N, C-alpha and C positions, 0 to 999 in steps of 0.2 A: 370842318366845314360841312354846311347844309346845301345839298345837290340842288339847286333851281327846278330842276323839273318834278323832284318829290316834294317840295315847298308848295308848287302849285298844286299837284294832286291832293296835297294835305289840305289846303283852302279850297278846293273843291267838295272834298268830305265834309267839310266842315260847315260849308255853303249848305250844302244838299242833306244833310244829316237828320234835318229838322223838319220833317213832313213838306217839304219844298216840292210842288208838284210842275215845274218848269225850269228849263235850263234855259237861258239868254246865249242865241247864237251869233257868230261873229257878222251874220247876216244882218244883225237886229232884231230877229223874232224872237218870239219866245216858242221855245218847244215841247209838248208835254212829255214829260220824264217816265211815264206808264203809257203805251201803244197796245192797240190790238194785234196782232201778227198774223197773216192770212195765209202765210206758206202753206200748201197741201190742204186748204180749203178749198171744198167742192162748191162749185155757184149754188146748188142746192140748200148748202148750210150758212150760207152768208147772211140771209136775211136775220135769221135767230140769232146770230152770235152776233152781228153787227147791231141792231137794234136792242140786245140786252146789254151791250158794251156801252152805248149812248146812253142809255136808261139808266146805269148803274154810274157813269160819270166819265167815263174815257171820253176823251175828244181829240185822239191821235188814233189813225188808222194807218198799218202799213202793207203796201201788195205790191204787185210787180208786174210787168207786162208778160211774163212767163209763168204766173201763177194762175192765168186762164179764169179772173175771176173780178176785174175790174169792172164789166159789164152789170154783174150781180150787186156790186157793191155801188155802183152807181144808183141803182134800182132802190135799193133800203134809202140809199141819201135822200134821193128824189121826195119817199114818202117823209122821212124825217125834216125835211124845209117846209114839205107840206103842213105839217103841224106848229107852224110857226118858228121851228128853230134856225137860227143864222147861221149860214156860211163862215162868215168870218169868226166865228166860235171853233171853228174842226181844224185839226192840222193832220193834212192828205200828205202821206208821201207815197210816191210809186218810183219803181226801177225800171226806165221804159227804155233802156238798150241792152236787149237781149245779147248775149255773144254774136250772135248770125245779124247783128245791127250794128257790130261798132265799128263804124264809119262816119267821119264827120258830117258826110252827107244825108245821113241818115236821122239823124239827132231830132230834129222840127218834125219830118211826118211820124215818127214813133211816136213824140209826146203829143202832138195832134190826136192822133188815134187814140192814147191814152185817156186823152182829156175827154174825146167824144164816147168811150165807153162810162168812163164816171160820171158825166154828163154835168164837167166843170169848166170854169173857164180858167182857172188856174190849179196849179197844186203847191202843195206849201215847200215840199221839199223832192227834187228830182235827183235820182242815184244814177252814176254808172253801173250797172248789176255786177259785174266781173271785168277784170283786166284783159281776158284775152277775148280773140276774134275768132269767129268760124266763117266759110262762107254758108249763105243762106240756099235751102232748096229753093227750086225753083217754083215751085208749087206748094208748097207750105210754109208757115211759120215755125221751121226748123231747123236745125242745121243739117248740112248737106252730107253722106255718109260716104267713106268708100266702100271697097268689096268686102273689105273685112269688118266692117260696122263702126271702125274709127271714124270720128269727126272730120271734114277738110276743113284744115287751117286757114284762116285770111293772116298770112304772115305781114302783112303790110297794117298792122293796128299802129295808128298813131295817137297817143293818149293825149298830146298837147291839141293836135288840130279838133279833137273831136272835145275836149275842154273849152275851146274856143266857141265853139257850136254850140255849148252848153251855156257859155255867158250869154250868147245873142238872147237864147230863151229867157233868160232874166230881163233883160232889157224890152223883149217883148209883152212881159207881163205875164206868160204862159206858166213861171213858174217864180215863187219869191227867194229859194234858197237852192245850192246845188250842192251835190258832194259826191262820194264816192262808194263803194262797196266791195268788200273783198280783194282791197288793193295792199300792197305791200309796203315799207315804211321806203324804199328809192322810188316807188311809183308814186307814192303819195308827194315825195319831196319834188319829183321832176315838176308834175303839175302846179305845186305851191309855188315853184319859183316861176313859172312862166305864167302864171297865171293874174290875170286883171282883175276877178272876181274870185277871192279864194275858197276852197271847199270848206264849208262850215260843218261837215258832218261825215262821220266813217260809220258805216256798218260792217258788223265784222261777227263773225263768231266769238262770243267771248263767254263761259262759264268757269264755276269754282275750278276745275280740273283744267284748263287753261285761260287765265287771267289776262294774258296779252298786256304785260307789265311794261315791255320797251316801248311796244307800240303807245301805249297809252303816255308815256312820257313825252314820247316824240308828236305825239297829237297835242298835247296840252301847250307846250311851248310854243304851238301854232295856233291855238287860240280853236281845236278843230273837234267837237262835242262828237264822243263816241255813244253809239247806238249798238247795244249788242242782241243777235240774235243768237237761238238755241241755250239761254240761259240756264232752262231748267234740264239741259242735256240732252234734249231732242230725244224723249223716252218712245214716243210712238212712231218715230222713223227708222226705217233701215237702210236709208239713202247712204251711199258711201262709206259706212263703220267698216273700212277695210285697213288690214296693216295699221291697227290704232291701238295704241296703250289704254285708252280708255275701256277697253273690252277686257283689259285684265283687272281694271278697278270696278266697285260696286257701283251701279245707277246712282247718281246723285241724290235722289229720293229716297234710298235705301242706304245712302253712307251715314254712318254712326254719331258723327259730330251734328251734322245737318240735323238728325232724327232727335239728337241731345238738345240742341238750342231751341228746334220747334217746340219739342213738350214744355220745358220751359216756360216759352212763351205762351203755351197753348194756342201753335199756330200749325200752319201746315207744312211740310218740306218747301213745297214751291213759293210760299210766303217768306221764307227764310230766304233761299236761294236770291228770290228779287229783291227782298229788303237788301240784303249783301250787295247788290249791283247798285242799287239806286244811292247806298250810303256812300258808295265811293263815285258818285256822279253821274251815273253809266245809267242812261236810257235804256229801257228794256221793252219787248214785244211780245210778252206772254201770248199764246195761241191756244184755243181753246173753242170747242162747239157746243161744251155744255155750259147752261147760264149759270148753275150755282159755281164753277171751277172761274167761269168768266168772272165772277163776281168777288170772289177770293184772292182772285190775281189781282186784284185793284184795291182791294182792301189791305193797303201796304203803310198808312199813313197816322197809324192808332199805336203804332208801337217803333221800337228801333234797337238795334242791336247795340249789346255793350262794346266797350274798347275791346275787352278780351276775349269777346265772342268774335270780334271783326277780326282778330290777330287769328283766332282758331281756323275759320274761314279761309282768310289770307291763306294758310298754312295748305290749304288743301292743292295749290296751285302745282301743277307737274310740268307748268310751260309746253313747247310744241310737244311734248308726249302726249299730252293729255288732248290734243288735238282730234275732232271727230270728221268737220269734213276736209277733204281733199280735191272733191271735184273728178275722182275718176269714174265716177258715171257716166262721164262724156269721156271716152274712150281715145286715148292717144292726145287727150288735154295737156300732159306734161311735157310734150314737145314744144308745146307754143313758147316763141321767146318771150311772152309776157305772161308765161304760168308762175303764179305767186310764191310758190311754195317749192322752189328748184332746190333751195338751200336745205329743204329738209330730204330731198333724194340723194343728194351728194352727200350727206351725213350718213346713210341708209348704204352708200355704196362703199 
């Protein structure tokens, strides 16, 4: 008997395998399947990167309040619009609830602040960045810290109350769609079951060593589109790469299967990794500040992986053992009741 979730995923794969450049969200809007990621992209690099992306054909830009580059993106977008380009042609995602803003009372003020920085009247997608909450420092947009350097946890994090405040932002016209980032299955289910406006997008780490199959099946049944970050394995980042099985695996760019497929198609390893994801119906956010890489990362629609190549790529999956990010960069985060990977810690004990 065919598993229903597997069947749904198979339909998605078929639908998006042939040069489909957008995914229809449950909110009714189209979301470009390739976007420019801007995590760890400094403000001074934004203008060249975003301008190159827009001139190349990208129409999806992903940022967040905590990235510190919303204002720089806004300045670049303003110049783009002055050239006669239209706001309605762009899909802008921001994640405007940092952990130190994880309260229902803070939702509107953080979104308004992001809109001001971006110079926009609305964003296309508004995500809750992470499921856990911290107490905010009195003087800075940072978590308050204990004397040992650990973050001060806000143990009153209420996902349903926050989601209700998110829904009000849709009704107010400040965002067209709302979703989640870094939430686990039980956390998503709680929000979904209590939502008037259902989450239409989930942004998570998803790369060849950690393909998130159970979560993808769960979201497929609820018509929640998946956006992947770190699809290329986050090769330029040292953040959070601790007690992680991927450290004993070759970087994805150097994996022999990836290299073999790339050589056969006369493509880069990055293009193969990104193509594998979009053929699985997954939205991707490759990040680069180099114009040639930005252009290469968008050039994904003139080739496709064969069924056998997809099987080879799918076979690289190590599940949670291949996870890169655990968010231990925030010391003590694992003690929060909404820390999403508690089950991994339990498995280690």
